[in-house]
N, C-alpha and C positions, 0 to 999 in steps of 0.2 A: 772279480778275483777268483771266485769259486769256479766260474766257467773256464778260466785258464788252467786251473788245477785239474779239472775233469778232462779237458782236452789233452793236456800233457799226459795224464794217466792212460787215456785211450791210445794215444800215439805210442807210448812205451809198451803198452800191452800188445798192440798190433805188430810191433817189431819182432816180438818173440813168438807170435802165432804162426802156425803152419798154414800156408795158403790152401784153398779148396782144391786146387789142381793136384795136390800131393795126397790128399785124403784117400783116394782109391787104392793107393799103394801101401797104405798103413791101416788096412781094413781091420786088422786084429788088435789095434790099439785105440785108446781113447785120445783122439787128436786134440781135443779141447784142453786136456791136462798136460799135453806134451809141450816142450820148449825146444826151440831151434838149436840152442847151444847145449843144453843139458842132455838132450836125446839125440845128439848128432850121429852116434854110431848106428842106431836103429834106422834113422831117417836115410842116411847115406846108403846103407846096405839095401834097404827096401827099394829105394829109387833106382839104384844101379841094377838091381836084380829084376825089378818088375816095371820100372817106369817107362813112360812114353817120351817122345821128343821134347815136349814142353816141360815135363818134370825134370828131365836131364838138364835142359837149359837153366831152369830155376836152381838146380843143385849147384851148377858151376858158377852161377852168379852169387850164391849164398855162401859157399864154402871155398876155401883155397884148394888148389889141386893137391898139394902136399897133405892137407887134412883129409881129403877124400881118399887118397891112396893109403894113408896110415890106418884109417878106420876100415877100409875095405879089406885090408890084410888080416884084420882081427878074426874074421869069420872063416871057418874051415871050408875047404873045397866042397865038402858034402852038403853044405848049406846053400850052395849056389845053384842056380839054373845053369846047365852046361853051356848053353849058347851065350848067356849073359857073361859068364865067367870067361869064356874064350874072347869075347869082344873086349872086355876090360883088361884082360891080360895083354892084348895087343895095343890097345889105345892108351892105357895108363901104366902098363908094366906091373900090375899088381901080382903078388905071389903069395896067396893065402896058404895057410897050413894044410897039409894033406888030410888030417883028420882031427877030431876034437881031443884025442888022447895022446 
């Protein structure tokens, strides 16, 4: 019985963990304390802004496109890499705020 409880706990814990392929794009965060759902804004922004092909594939498997677009729009244009912003404006139709103020 204890084995099943431990296995269930590990399975549930792993569901909310961020995979290692995403870690390089969250370099300024403690990824071990991050949660896929609770920290979705940061994860989505950093993967869209800095992620490689595998990270982008993971992002679209993990989050719905509507969720990605709504979270991407939160960050102002000044926070984005210009090339990344232009790509996602075309691909997803995002329209972030012009500035923070």
